[in-house]
Chimera marker file (.cmm) of the C-alpha trace (Angstrom):
<marker_set name="trace">
<marker id="1" x="-117.066" y="27.532" z="-62.377" r="1" g="1" b="0" radius="0.5"/>
<marker id="2" x="-118.385" y="24.644" z="-63.534" r="1" g="1" b="0" radius="0.5"/>
<marker id="3" x="-116.154" y="24.969" z="-66.215" r="1" g="1" b="0" radius="0.5"/>
<marker id="4" x="-113.009" y="25.036" z="-63.789" r="1" g="1" b="0" radius="0.5"/>
<marker id="5" x="-114.206" y="21.994" z="-62.133" r="1" g="1" b="0" radius="0.5"/>
<marker id="6" x="-115.068" y="20.201" z="-65.535" r="1" g="1" b="0" radius="0.5"/>
<marker id="7" x="-111.537" y="21.309" z="-67.028" r="1" g="1" b="0" radius="0.5"/>
<marker id="8" x="-109.882" y="20.010" z="-64.021" r="1" g="1" b="0" radius="0.5"/>
<marker id="9" x="-111.594" y="16.353" z="-64.136" r="1" g="1" b="0" radius="0.5"/>
<marker id="10" x="-112.612" y="17.538" z="-60.025" r="1" g="1" b="0" radius="0.5"/>
<marker id="11" x="-116.524" y="17.290" z="-60.718" r="1" g="1" b="0" radius="0.5"/>
<marker id="12" x="-115.806" y="13.684" z="-63.200" r="1" g="1" b="0" radius="0.5"/>
<marker id="13" x="-114.564" y="12.825" z="-59.437" r="1" g="1" b="0" radius="0.5"/>
<marker id="14" x="-117.049" y="14.532" z="-57.049" r="1" g="1" b="0" radius="0.5"/>
<marker id="15" x="-119.716" y="13.071" z="-59.040" r="1" g="1" b="0" radius="0.5"/>
<marker id="16" x="-118.074" y="9.284" z="-59.540" r="1" g="1" b="0" radius="0.5"/>
<marker id="17" x="-117.369" y="9.746" z="-55.590" r="1" g="1" b="0" radius="0.5"/>
<marker id="18" x="-121.361" y="10.806" z="-55.233" r="1" g="1" b="0" radius="0.5"/>
<marker id="19" x="-122.412" y="7.804" z="-57.083" r="1" g="1" b="0" radius="0.5"/>
<marker id="20" x="-121.027" y="5.344" z="-54.825" r="1" g="1" b="0" radius="0.5"/>
<marker id="21" x="-121.768" y="7.068" z="-51.419" r="1" g="1" b="0" radius="0.5"/>
<marker id="22" x="-125.491" y="6.918" z="-53.234" r="1" g="1" b="0" radius="0.5"/>
<marker id="23" x="-124.874" y="3.012" z="-54.018" r="1" g="1" b="0" radius="0.5"/>
<marker id="24" x="-123.624" y="2.305" z="-50.512" r="1" g="1" b="0" radius="0.5"/>
<marker id="25" x="-126.443" y="4.503" z="-48.791" r="1" g="1" b="0" radius="0.5"/>
<marker id="26" x="-128.690" y="2.027" z="-50.603" r="1" g="1" b="0" radius="0.5"/>
<marker id="27" x="-127.129" y="-1.171" z="-49.896" r="1" g="1" b="0" radius="0.5"/>
<marker id="28" x="-127.226" y="0.238" z="-46.695" r="1" g="1" b="0" radius="0.5"/>
<marker id="29" x="-131.025" y="0.582" z="-46.687" r="1" g="1" b="0" radius="0.5"/>
<marker id="30" x="-131.396" y="-2.407" z="-48.501" r="1" g="1" b="0" radius="0.5"/>
<marker id="31" x="-129.676" y="-4.824" z="-45.496" r="1" g="1" b="0" radius="0.5"/>
<marker id="32" x="-132.036" y="-3.052" z="-42.533" r="1" g="1" b="0" radius="0.5"/>
<marker id="33" x="-134.778" y="-5.389" z="-44.148" r="1" g="1" b="0" radius="0.5"/>
<marker id="34" x="-132.905" y="-8.558" z="-44.215" r="1" g="1" b="0" radius="0.5"/>
<marker id="35" x="-133.543" y="-10.378" z="-40.668" r="1" g="1" b="0" radius="0.5"/>
<marker id="36" x="-130.715" y="-10.314" z="-38.519" r="1" g="1" b="0" radius="0.5"/>
<marker id="37" x="-130.009" y="-13.268" z="-37.671" r="1" g="1" b="0" radius="0.5"/>
<marker id="38" x="-130.289" y="-16.488" z="-39.190" r="1" g="1" b="0" radius="0.5"/>
<marker id="39" x="-130.262" y="-19.629" z="-37.851" r="1" g="1" b="0" radius="0.5"/>
<marker id="40" x="-127.554" y="-22.650" z="-39.374" r="1" g="1" b="0" radius="0.5"/>
<marker id="41" x="-126.202" y="-26.390" z="-38.744" r="1" g="1" b="0" radius="0.5"/>
<marker id="42" x="-123.171" y="-26.757" z="-39.108" r="1" g="1" b="0" radius="0.5"/>
<marker id="43" x="-121.537" y="-29.938" z="-38.691" r="1" g="1" b="0" radius="0.5"/>
<marker id="44" x="-124.439" y="-30.709" z="-36.751" r="1" g="1" b="0" radius="0.5"/>
<marker id="45" x="-124.214" y="-28.285" z="-34.263" r="1" g="1" b="0" radius="0.5"/>
<marker id="46" x="-127.076" y="-25.398" z="-33.984" r="1" g="1" b="0" radius="0.5"/>
<marker id="47" x="-125.289" y="-22.085" z="-34.814" r="1" g="1" b="0" radius="0.5"/>
<marker id="48" x="-127.117" y="-18.518" z="-34.998" r="1" g="1" b="0" radius="0.5"/>
<marker id="49" x="-125.564" y="-16.114" z="-37.194" r="1" g="1" b="0" radius="0.5"/>
<marker id="50" x="-125.330" y="-12.265" z="-36.065" r="1" g="1" b="0" radius="0.5"/>
<marker id="51" x="-125.740" y="-10.473" z="-39.032" r="1" g="1" b="0" radius="0.5"/>
<marker id="52" x="-125.533" y="-7.046" z="-37.611" r="1" g="1" b="0" radius="0.5"/>
<marker id="53" x="-123.010" y="-8.078" z="-35.139" r="1" g="1" b="0" radius="0.5"/>
<marker id="54" x="-121.190" y="-9.736" z="-37.364" r="1" g="1" b="0" radius="0.5"/>
<marker id="55" x="-120.738" y="-12.565" z="-34.696" r="1" g="1" b="0" radius="0.5"/>
<marker id="56" x="-121.589" y="-16.590" z="-34.417" r="1" g="1" b="0" radius="0.5"/>
<marker id="57" x="-123.339" y="-17.276" z="-31.890" r="1" g="1" b="0" radius="0.5"/>
<marker id="58" x="-123.768" y="-20.907" z="-30.378" r="1" g="1" b="0" radius="0.5"/>
<marker id="59" x="-127.685" y="-21.791" z="-30.425" r="1" g="1" b="0" radius="0.5"/>
<marker id="60" x="-128.142" y="-23.298" z="-26.920" r="1" g="1" b="0" radius="0.5"/>
<marker id="61" x="-124.808" y="-22.470" z="-24.846" r="1" g="1" b="0" radius="0.5"/>
<marker id="62" x="-124.193" y="-24.887" z="-21.973" r="1" g="1" b="0" radius="0.5"/>
<marker id="63" x="-126.384" y="-27.120" z="-20.588" r="1" g="1" b="0" radius="0.5"/>
<marker id="64" x="-126.060" y="-25.944" z="-17.435" r="1" g="1" b="0" radius="0.5"/>
<marker id="65" x="-124.510" y="-23.355" z="-15.205" r="1" g="1" b="0" radius="0.5"/>
<marker id="66" x="-121.457" y="-23.109" z="-14.123" r="1" g="1" b="0" radius="0.5"/>
<marker id="67" x="-118.535" y="-20.421" z="-12.337" r="1" g="1" b="0" radius="0.5"/>
<marker id="68" x="-116.580" y="-18.349" z="-14.147" r="1" g="1" b="0" radius="0.5"/>
<marker id="69" x="-113.356" y="-20.093" z="-14.251" r="1" g="1" b="0" radius="0.5"/>
<marker id="70" x="-115.536" y="-23.462" z="-16.063" r="1" g="1" b="0" radius="0.5"/>
<marker id="71" x="-117.243" y="-21.339" z="-18.172" r="1" g="1" b="0" radius="0.5"/>
<marker id="72" x="-113.492" y="-20.762" z="-19.559" r="1" g="1" b="0" radius="0.5"/>
<marker id="73" x="-112.717" y="-24.535" z="-19.590" r="1" g="1" b="0" radius="0.5"/>
<marker id="74" x="-115.936" y="-24.734" z="-21.126" r="1" g="1" b="0" radius="0.5"/>
<marker id="75" x="-115.008" y="-22.447" z="-24.026" r="1" g="1" b="0" radius="0.5"/>
<marker id="76" x="-111.456" y="-24.033" z="-24.015" r="1" g="1" b="0" radius="0.5"/>
<marker id="77" x="-113.343" y="-27.286" z="-24.752" r="1" g="1" b="0" radius="0.5"/>
<marker id="78" x="-115.477" y="-26.275" z="-27.662" r="1" g="1" b="0" radius="0.5"/>
<marker id="79" x="-112.137" y="-25.013" z="-29.497" r="1" g="1" b="0" radius="0.5"/>
<marker id="80" x="-110.340" y="-28.021" z="-29.031" r="1" g="1" b="0" radius="0.5"/>
<marker id="81" x="-113.486" y="-30.135" z="-29.641" r="1" g="1" b="0" radius="0.5"/>
<marker id="82" x="-113.405" y="-27.890" z="-33.515" r="1" g="1" b="0" radius="0.5"/>
<marker id="83" x="-117.147" y="-26.852" z="-32.195" r="1" g="1" b="0" radius="0.5"/>
<marker id="84" x="-119.130" y="-26.540" z="-35.668" r="1" g="1" b="0" radius="0.5"/>
<marker id="85" x="-115.814" y="-26.409" z="-37.558" r="1" g="1" b="0" radius="0.5"/>
<marker id="86" x="-113.889" y="-23.460" z="-35.338" r="1" g="1" b="0" radius="0.5"/>
<marker id="87" x="-111.447" y="-23.085" z="-33.060" r="1" g="1" b="0" radius="0.5"/>
<marker id="88" x="-111.584" y="-19.778" z="-31.854" r="1" g="1" b="0" radius="0.5"/>
<marker id="89" x="-115.078" y="-19.714" z="-30.133" r="1" g="1" b="0" radius="0.5"/>
<marker id="90" x="-114.564" y="-16.898" z="-26.966" r="1" g="1" b="0" radius="0.5"/>
<marker id="91" x="-116.385" y="-15.635" z="-24.174" r="1" g="1" b="0" radius="0.5"/>
<marker id="92" x="-118.269" y="-12.993" z="-25.379" r="1" g="1" b="0" radius="0.5"/>
<marker id="93" x="-118.090" y="-9.425" z="-24.518" r="1" g="1" b="0" radius="0.5"/>
<marker id="94" x="-120.696" y="-7.313" z="-22.525" r="1" g="1" b="0" radius="0.5"/>
<marker id="95" x="-121.558" y="-5.243" z="-24.996" r="1" g="1" b="0" radius="0.5"/>
<marker id="96" x="-122.035" y="-8.412" z="-27.691" r="1" g="1" b="0" radius="0.5"/>
<marker id="97" x="-124.030" y="-10.034" z="-24.578" r="1" g="1" b="0" radius="0.5"/>
<marker id="98" x="-125.943" y="-6.833" z="-24.325" r="1" g="1" b="0" radius="0.5"/>
<marker id="99" x="-126.679" y="-6.330" z="-28.291" r="1" g="1" b="0" radius="0.5"/>
<marker id="100" x="-128.733" y="-9.318" z="-27.824" r="1" g="1" b="0" radius="0.5"/>
<marker id="101" x="-131.303" y="-7.996" z="-25.755" r="1" g="1" b="0" radius="0.5"/>
<marker id="102" x="-134.575" y="-7.329" z="-27.589" r="1" g="1" b="0" radius="0.5"/>
<marker id="103" x="-136.659" y="-4.359" z="-26.298" r="1" g="1" b="0" radius="0.5"/>
<marker id="104" x="-139.960" y="-6.495" z="-25.696" r="1" g="1" b="0" radius="0.5"/>
<marker id="105" x="-140.322" y="-9.814" z="-24.195" r="1" g="1" b="0" radius="0.5"/>
<marker id="106" x="-141.048" y="-12.362" z="-25.916" r="1" g="1" b="0" radius="0.5"/>
<marker id="107" x="-143.848" y="-14.259" z="-25.586" r="1" g="1" b="0" radius="0.5"/>
<marker id="108" x="-142.017" y="-17.478" z="-27.139" r="1" g="1" b="0" radius="0.5"/>
<marker id="109" x="-139.798" y="-17.631" z="-24.823" r="1" g="1" b="0" radius="0.5"/>
<marker id="110" x="-140.405" y="-15.166" z="-22.122" r="1" g="1" b="0" radius="0.5"/>
<marker id="111" x="-136.877" y="-13.737" z="-22.254" r="1" g="1" b="0" radius="0.5"/>
<marker id="112" x="-135.858" y="-10.209" z="-23.205" r="1" g="1" b="0" radius="0.5"/>
<marker id="113" x="-133.655" y="-12.562" z="-26.479" r="1" g="1" b="0" radius="0.5"/>
<marker id="114" x="-134.609" y="-13.474" z="-30.090" r="1" g="1" b="0" radius="0.5"/>
<marker id="115" x="-136.867" y="-17.081" z="-29.939" r="1" g="1" b="0" radius="0.5"/>
<marker id="116" x="-134.491" y="-18.294" z="-31.918" r="1" g="1" b="0" radius="0.5"/>
<marker id="117" x="-132.341" y="-18.712" z="-29.139" r="1" g="1" b="0" radius="0.5"/>
<marker id="118" x="-132.933" y="-21.259" z="-26.984" r="1" g="1" b="0" radius="0.5"/>
<marker id="119" x="-134.686" y="-20.212" z="-23.696" r="1" g="1" b="0" radius="0.5"/>
<marker id="120" x="-132.696" y="-22.760" z="-21.375" r="1" g="1" b="0" radius="0.5"/>
<marker id="121" x="-129.936" y="-20.097" z="-20.796" r="1" g="1" b="0" radius="0.5"/>
<marker id="122" x="-131.255" y="-17.431" z="-19.395" r="1" g="1" b="0" radius="0.5"/>
<marker id="123" x="-128.001" y="-15.592" z="-17.757" r="1" g="1" b="0" radius="0.5"/>
<marker id="124" x="-125.048" y="-15.927" z="-19.442" r="1" g="1" b="0" radius="0.5"/>
<marker id="125" x="-121.792" y="-15.287" z="-18.677" r="1" g="1" b="0" radius="0.5"/>
<marker id="126" x="-119.826" y="-12.718" z="-20.357" r="1" g="1" b="0" radius="0.5"/>
<marker id="127" x="-115.559" y="-12.414" z="-20.453" r="1" g="1" b="0" radius="0.5"/>
<marker id="128" x="-115.154" y="-9.186" z="-18.724" r="1" g="1" b="0" radius="0.5"/>
<marker id="129" x="-114.690" y="-8.513" z="-15.154" r="1" g="1" b="0" radius="0.5"/>
<marker id="130" x="-115.405" y="-5.723" z="-12.734" r="1" g="1" b="0" radius="0.5"/>
<marker id="131" x="-112.552" y="-4.414" z="-10.857" r="1" g="1" b="0" radius="0.5"/>
<marker id="132" x="-112.213" y="-2.128" z="-8.179" r="1" g="1" b="0" radius="0.5"/>
<marker id="133" x="-114.667" y="-4.634" z="-5.912" r="1" g="1" b="0" radius="0.5"/>
<marker id="134" x="-113.669" y="-6.095" z="-2.939" r="1" g="1" b="0" radius="0.5"/>
<marker id="135" x="-114.415" y="-9.666" z="-4.417" r="1" g="1" b="0" radius="0.5"/>
<marker id="136" x="-113.631" y="-10.513" z="-8.375" r="1" g="1" b="0" radius="0.5"/>
<marker id="137" x="-116.884" y="-9.968" z="-10.005" r="1" g="1" b="0" radius="0.5"/>
<marker id="138" x="-117.938" y="-10.876" z="-13.471" r="1" g="1" b="0" radius="0.5"/>
<marker id="139" x="-120.427" y="-9.417" z="-15.994" r="1" g="1" b="0" radius="0.5"/>
<marker id="140" x="-123.302" y="-11.192" z="-17.203" r="1" g="1" b="0" radius="0.5"/>
<marker id="141" x="-126.522" y="-10.610" z="-19.240" r="1" g="1" b="0" radius="0.5"/>
<marker id="142" x="-129.877" y="-11.804" z="-17.625" r="1" g="1" b="0" radius="0.5"/>
<marker id="143" x="-132.363" y="-12.308" z="-20.498" r="1" g="1" b="0" radius="0.5"/>
<marker id="144" x="-134.489" y="-13.073" z="-18.584" r="1" g="1" b="0" radius="0.5"/>
<marker id="145" x="-134.997" y="-9.475" z="-16.273" r="1" g="1" b="0" radius="0.5"/>
<marker id="146" x="-133.409" y="-7.807" z="-19.820" r="1" g="1" b="0" radius="0.5"/>
<marker id="147" x="-130.435" y="-6.241" z="-17.636" r="1" g="1" b="0" radius="0.5"/>
<marker id="148" x="-126.542" y="-6.799" z="-17.536" r="1" g="1" b="0" radius="0.5"/>
<marker id="149" x="-125.344" y="-7.128" z="-13.979" r="1" g="1" b="0" radius="0.5"/>
<marker id="150" x="-122.525" y="-8.900" z="-12.196" r="1" g="1" b="0" radius="0.5"/>
<marker id="151" x="-121.150" y="-11.369" z="-9.131" r="1" g="1" b="0" radius="0.5"/>
<marker id="152" x="-118.793" y="-13.036" z="-7.908" r="1" g="1" b="0" radius="0.5"/>
<marker id="153" x="-116.597" y="-15.943" z="-9.913" r="1" g="1" b="0" radius="0.5"/>
<marker id="154" x="-117.460" y="-18.364" z="-7.778" r="1" g="1" b="0" radius="0.5"/>
<marker id="155" x="-121.770" y="-18.044" z="-8.555" r="1" g="1" b="0" radius="0.5"/>
<marker id="156" x="-122.875" y="-19.835" z="-11.796" r="1" g="1" b="0" radius="0.5"/>
<marker id="157" x="-124.193" y="-18.830" z="-15.285" r="1" g="1" b="0" radius="0.5"/>
<marker id="158" x="-124.917" y="-20.533" z="-18.514" r="1" g="1" b="0" radius="0.5"/>
<marker id="159" x="-122.356" y="-19.815" z="-21.503" r="1" g="1" b="0" radius="0.5"/>
<marker id="160" x="-123.788" y="-18.823" z="-24.986" r="1" g="1" b="0" radius="0.5"/>
<marker id="161" x="-119.900" y="-18.843" z="-27.099" r="1" g="1" b="0" radius="0.5"/>
<marker id="162" x="-119.433" y="-16.357" z="-29.727" r="1" g="1" b="0" radius="0.5"/>
<marker id="163" x="-116.868" y="-16.471" z="-32.510" r="1" g="1" b="0" radius="0.5"/>
<marker id="164" x="-116.186" y="-13.203" z="-34.949" r="1" g="1" b="0" radius="0.5"/>
<marker id="165" x="-117.048" y="-14.071" z="-38.518" r="1" g="1" b="0" radius="0.5"/>
<marker id="166" x="-114.446" y="-11.854" z="-40.055" r="1" g="1" b="0" radius="0.5"/>
<marker id="167" x="-116.892" y="-9.137" z="-41.799" r="1" g="1" b="0" radius="0.5"/>
<marker id="168" x="-117.157" y="-5.938" z="-42.050" r="1" g="1" b="0" radius="0.5"/>
<marker id="169" x="-119.805" y="-4.699" z="-39.293" r="1" g="1" b="0" radius="0.5"/>
<marker id="170" x="-122.529" y="-2.099" z="-41.060" r="1" g="1" b="0" radius="0.5"/>
<marker id="171" x="-121.296" y="1.459" z="-40.165" r="1" g="1" b="0" radius="0.5"/>
<marker id="172" x="-117.707" y="0.555" z="-39.920" r="1" g="1" b="0" radius="0.5"/>
<marker id="173" x="-115.211" y="2.113" z="-42.230" r="1" g="1" b="0" radius="0.5"/>
<marker id="174" x="-112.617" y="-0.316" z="-44.324" r="1" g="1" b="0" radius="0.5"/>
<link id1="1" id2="2" r="1" g="1" b="0" radius="0.2"/>
<link id1="2" id2="3" r="1" g="1" b="0" radius="0.2"/>
<link id1="3" id2="4" r="1" g="1" b="0" radius="0.2"/>
<link id1="4" id2="5" r="1" g="1" b="0" radius="0.2"/>
<link id1="5" id2="6" r="1" g="1" b="0" radius="0.2"/>
<link id1="6" id2="7" r="1" g="1" b="0" radius="0.2"/>
<link id1="7" id2="8" r="1" g="1" b="0" radius="0.2"/>
<link id1="8" id2="9" r="1" g="1" b="0" radius="0.2"/>
<link id1="9" id2="10" r="1" g="1" b="0" radius="0.2"/>
<link id1="10" id2="11" r="1" g="1" b="0" radius="0.2"/>
<link id1="11" id2="12" r="1" g="1" b="0" radius="0.2"/>
<link id1="12" id2="13" r="1" g="1" b="0" radius="0.2"/>
<link id1="13" id2="14" r="1" g="1" b="0" radius="0.2"/>
<link id1="14" id2="15" r="1" g="1" b="0" radius="0.2"/>
<link id1="15" id2="16" r="1" g="1" b="0" radius="0.2"/>
<link id1="16" id2="17" r="1" g="1" b="0" radius="0.2"/>
<link id1="17" id2="18" r="1" g="1" b="0" radius="0.2"/>
<link id1="18" id2="19" r="1" g="1" b="0" radius="0.2"/>
<link id1="19" id2="20" r="1" g="1" b="0" radius="0.2"/>
<link id1="20" id2="21" r="1" g="1" b="0" radius="0.2"/>
<link id1="21" id2="22" r="1" g="1" b="0" radius="0.2"/>
<link id1="22" id2="23" r="1" g="1" b="0" radius="0.2"/>
<link id1="23" id2="24" r="1" g="1" b="0" radius="0.2"/>
<link id1="24" id2="25" r="1" g="1" b="0" radius="0.2"/>
<link id1="25" id2="26" r="1" g="1" b="0" radius="0.2"/>
<link id1="26" id2="27" r="1" g="1" b="0" radius="0.2"/>
<link id1="27" id2="28" r="1" g="1" b="0" radius="0.2"/>
<link id1="28" id2="29" r="1" g="1" b="0" radius="0.2"/>
<link id1="29" id2="30" r="1" g="1" b="0" radius="0.2"/>
<link id1="30" id2="31" r="1" g="1" b="0" radius="0.2"/>
<link id1="31" id2="32" r="1" g="1" b="0" radius="0.2"/>
<link id1="32" id2="33" r="1" g="1" b="0" radius="0.2"/>
<link id1="33" id2="34" r="1" g="1" b="0" radius="0.2"/>
<link id1="34" id2="35" r="1" g="1" b="0" radius="0.2"/>
<link id1="35" id2="36" r="1" g="1" b="0" radius="0.2"/>
<link id1="36" id2="37" r="1" g="1" b="0" radius="0.2"/>
<link id1="37" id2="38" r="1" g="1" b="0" radius="0.2"/>
<link id1="38" id2="39" r="1" g="1" b="0" radius="0.2"/>
<link id1="39" id2="40" r="1" g="1" b="0" radius="0.2"/>
<link id1="40" id2="41" r="1" g="1" b="0" radius="0.2"/>
<link id1="41" id2="42" r="1" g="1" b="0" radius="0.2"/>
<link id1="42" id2="43" r="1" g="1" b="0" radius="0.2"/>
<link id1="43" id2="44" r="1" g="1" b="0" radius="0.2"/>
<link id1="44" id2="45" r="1" g="1" b="0" radius="0.2"/>
<link id1="45" id2="46" r="1" g="1" b="0" radius="0.2"/>
<link id1="46" id2="47" r="1" g="1" b="0" radius="0.2"/>
<link id1="47" id2="48" r="1" g="1" b="0" radius="0.2"/>
<link id1="48" id2="49" r="1" g="1" b="0" radius="0.2"/>
<link id1="49" id2="50" r="1" g="1" b="0" radius="0.2"/>
<link id1="50" id2="51" r="1" g="1" b="0" radius="0.2"/>
<link id1="51" id2="52" r="1" g="1" b="0" radius="0.2"/>
<link id1="52" id2="53" r="1" g="1" b="0" radius="0.2"/>
<link id1="53" id2="54" r="1" g="1" b="0" radius="0.2"/>
<link id1="54" id2="55" r="1" g="1" b="0" radius="0.2"/>
<link id1="55" id2="56" r="1" g="1" b="0" radius="0.2"/>
<link id1="56" id2="57" r="1" g="1" b="0" radius="0.2"/>
<link id1="57" id2="58" r="1" g="1" b="0" radius="0.2"/>
<link id1="58" id2="59" r="1" g="1" b="0" radius="0.2"/>
<link id1="59" id2="60" r="1" g="1" b="0" radius="0.2"/>
<link id1="60" id2="61" r="1" g="1" b="0" radius="0.2"/>
<link id1="61" id2="62" r="1" g="1" b="0" radius="0.2"/>
<link id1="62" id2="63" r="1" g="1" b="0" radius="0.2"/>
<link id1="63" id2="64" r="1" g="1" b="0" radius="0.2"/>
<link id1="64" id2="65" r="1" g="1" b="0" radius="0.2"/>
<link id1="65" id2="66" r="1" g="1" b="0" radius="0.2"/>
<link id1="66" id2="67" r="1" g="1" b="0" radius="0.2"/>
<link id1="67" id2="68" r="1" g="1" b="0" radius="0.2"/>
<link id1="68" id2="69" r="1" g="1" b="0" radius="0.2"/>
<link id1="69" id2="70" r="1" g="1" b="0" radius="0.2"/>
<link id1="70" id2="71" r="1" g="1" b="0" radius="0.2"/>
<link id1="71" id2="72" r="1" g="1" b="0" radius="0.2"/>
<link id1="72" id2="73" r="1" g="1" b="0" radius="0.2"/>
<link id1="73" id2="74" r="1" g="1" b="0" radius="0.2"/>
<link id1="74" id2="75" r="1" g="1" b="0" radius="0.2"/>
<link id1="75" id2="76" r="1" g="1" b="0" radius="0.2"/>
<link id1="76" id2="77" r="1" g="1" b="0" radius="0.2"/>
<link id1="77" id2="78" r="1" g="1" b="0" radius="0.2"/>
<link id1="78" id2="79" r="1" g="1" b="0" radius="0.2"/>
<link id1="79" id2="80" r="1" g="1" b="0" radius="0.2"/>
<link id1="80" id2="81" r="1" g="1" b="0" radius="0.2"/>
<link id1="81" id2="82" r="1" g="1" b="0" radius="0.2"/>
<link id1="82" id2="83" r="1" g="1" b="0" radius="0.2"/>
<link id1="83" id2="84" r="1" g="1" b="0" radius="0.2"/>
<link id1="84" id2="85" r="1" g="1" b="0" radius="0.2"/>
<link id1="85" id2="86" r="1" g="1" b="0" radius="0.2"/>
<link id1="86" id2="87" r="1" g="1" b="0" radius="0.2"/>
<link id1="87" id2="88" r="1" g="1" b="0" radius="0.2"/>
<link id1="88" id2="89" r="1" g="1" b="0" radius="0.2"/>
<link id1="89" id2="90" r="1" g="1" b="0" radius="0.2"/>
<link id1="90" id2="91" r="1" g="1" b="0" radius="0.2"/>
<link id1="91" id2="92" r="1" g="1" b="0" radius="0.2"/>
<link id1="92" id2="93" r="1" g="1" b="0" radius="0.2"/>
<link id1="93" id2="94" r="1" g="1" b="0" radius="0.2"/>
<link id1="94" id2="95" r="1" g="1" b="0" radius="0.2"/>
<link id1="95" id2="96" r="1" g="1" b="0" radius="0.2"/>
<link id1="96" id2="97" r="1" g="1" b="0" radius="0.2"/>
<link id1="97" id2="98" r="1" g="1" b="0" radius="0.2"/>
<link id1="98" id2="99" r="1" g="1" b="0" radius="0.2"/>
<link id1="99" id2="100" r="1" g="1" b="0" radius="0.2"/>
<link id1="100" id2="101" r="1" g="1" b="0" radius="0.2"/>
<link id1="101" id2="102" r="1" g="1" b="0" radius="0.2"/>
<link id1="102" id2="103" r="1" g="1" b="0" radius="0.2"/>
<link id1="103" id2="104" r="1" g="1" b="0" radius="0.2"/>
<link id1="104" id2="105" r="1" g="1" b="0" radius="0.2"/>
<link id1="105" id2="106" r="1" g="1" b="0" radius="0.2"/>
<link id1="106" id2="107" r="1" g="1" b="0" radius="0.2"/>
<link id1="107" id2="108" r="1" g="1" b="0" radius="0.2"/>
<link id1="108" id2="109" r="1" g="1" b="0" radius="0.2"/>
<link id1="109" id2="110" r="1" g="1" b="0" radius="0.2"/>
<link id1="110" id2="111" r="1" g="1" b="0" radius="0.2"/>
<link id1="111" id2="112" r="1" g="1" b="0" radius="0.2"/>
<link id1="112" id2="113" r="1" g="1" b="0" radius="0.2"/>
<link id1="113" id2="114" r="1" g="1" b="0" radius="0.2"/>
<link id1="114" id2="115" r="1" g="1" b="0" radius="0.2"/>
<link id1="115" id2="116" r="1" g="1" b="0" radius="0.2"/>
<link id1="116" id2="117" r="1" g="1" b="0" radius="0.2"/>
<link id1="117" id2="118" r="1" g="1" b="0" radius="0.2"/>
<link id1="118" id2="119" r="1" g="1" b="0" radius="0.2"/>
<link id1="119" id2="120" r="1" g="1" b="0" radius="0.2"/>
<link id1="120" id2="121" r="1" g="1" b="0" radius="0.2"/>
<link id1="121" id2="122" r="1" g="1" b="0" radius="0.2"/>
<link id1="122" id2="123" r="1" g="1" b="0" radius="0.2"/>
<link id1="123" id2="124" r="1" g="1" b="0" radius="0.2"/>
<link id1="124" id2="125" r="1" g="1" b="0" radius="0.2"/>
<link id1="125" id2="126" r="1" g="1" b="0" radius="0.2"/>
<link id1="126" id2="127" r="1" g="1" b="0" radius="0.2"/>
<link id1="127" id2="128" r="1" g="1" b="0" radius="0.2"/>
<link id1="128" id2="129" r="1" g="1" b="0" radius="0.2"/>
<link id1="129" id2="130" r="1" g="1" b="0" radius="0.2"/>
<link id1="130" id2="131" r="1" g="1" b="0" radius="0.2"/>
<link id1="131" id2="132" r="1" g="1" b="0" radius="0.2"/>
<link id1="132" id2="133" r="1" g="1" b="0" radius="0.2"/>
<link id1="133" id2="134" r="1" g="1" b="0" radius="0.2"/>
<link id1="134" id2="135" r="1" g="1" b="0" radius="0.2"/>
<link id1="135" id2="136" r="1" g="1" b="0" radius="0.2"/>
<link id1="136" id2="137" r="1" g="1" b="0" radius="0.2"/>
<link id1="137" id2="138" r="1" g="1" b="0" radius="0.2"/>
<link id1="138" id2="139" r="1" g="1" b="0" radius="0.2"/>
<link id1="139" id2="140" r="1" g="1" b="0" radius="0.2"/>
<link id1="140" id2="141" r="1" g="1" b="0" radius="0.2"/>
<link id1="141" id2="142" r="1" g="1" b="0" radius="0.2"/>
<link id1="142" id2="143" r="1" g="1" b="0" radius="0.2"/>
<link id1="143" id2="144" r="1" g="1" b="0" radius="0.2"/>
<link id1="144" id2="145" r="1" g="1" b="0" radius="0.2"/>
<link id1="145" id2="146" r="1" g="1" b="0" radius="0.2"/>
<link id1="146" id2="147" r="1" g="1" b="0" radius="0.2"/>
<link id1="147" id2="148" r="1" g="1" b="0" radius="0.2"/>
<link id1="148" id2="149" r="1" g="1" b="0" radius="0.2"/>
<link id1="149" id2="150" r="1" g="1" b="0" radius="0.2"/>
<link id1="150" id2="151" r="1" g="1" b="0" radius="0.2"/>
<link id1="151" id2="152" r="1" g="1" b="0" radius="0.2"/>
<link id1="152" id2="153" r="1" g="1" b="0" radius="0.2"/>
<link id1="153" id2="154" r="1" g="1" b="0" radius="0.2"/>
<link id1="154" id2="155" r="1" g="1" b="0" radius="0.2"/>
<link id1="155" id2="156" r="1" g="1" b="0" radius="0.2"/>
<link id1="156" id2="157" r="1" g="1" b="0" radius="0.2"/>
<link id1="157" id2="158" r="1" g="1" b="0" radius="0.2"/>
<link id1="158" id2="159" r="1" g="1" b="0" radius="0.2"/>
<link id1="159" id2="160" r="1" g="1" b="0" radius="0.2"/>
<link id1="160" id2="161" r="1" g="1" b="0" radius="0.2"/>
<link id1="161" id2="162" r="1" g="1" b="0" radius="0.2"/>
<link id1="162" id2="163" r="1" g="1" b="0" radius="0.2"/>
<link id1="163" id2="164" r="1" g="1" b="0" radius="0.2"/>
<link id1="164" id2="165" r="1" g="1" b="0" radius="0.2"/>
<link id1="165" id2="166" r="1" g="1" b="0" radius="0.2"/>
<link id1="166" id2="167" r="1" g="1" b="0" radius="0.2"/>
<link id1="167" id2="168" r="1" g="1" b="0" radius="0.2"/>
<link id1="168" id2="169" r="1" g="1" b="0" radius="0.2"/>
<link id1="169" id2="170" r="1" g="1" b="0" radius="0.2"/>
<link id1="170" id2="171" r="1" g="1" b="0" radius="0.2"/>
<link id1="171" id2="172" r="1" g="1" b="0" radius="0.2"/>
<link id1="172" id2="173" r="1" g="1" b="0" radius="0.2"/>
<link id1="173" id2="174" r="1" g="1" b="0" radius="0.2"/>
</marker_set>
């Protein structure tokens, strides 16, 4: 049987593909040893790079809590000012905020978020609207309690803007 594959060059292709798969698996394993977050400064702005999510986050975010409409204006202002050199900042999706939750409470900041992030922003708005409620509710993450939740758009939370980095996320095909 091996002779048939050898004569048809299928075996060579299989072995070549198998080597590529092995190399890719080794690279992915190696990437798990790299820290997920990196704090950097771009144009005098503190940024956190999330390698796993392929996202760039504000380290701090807003200095005060604002309602959801003000949150959208805050992000627009970041883009107009080209915060950290970029004009594609946005409110994060709820699953992106949830991805920041850490399983264990951090002693450094008493929050369920990596200590590289500023601890002042304990609750952060997402871009996601809850439908089917009497009032329009917006989803957010509470890093103090370690849970996602929702509340009226007139209530207040902090903002931690995010932008896509345009890289391939681990585990995605491409």
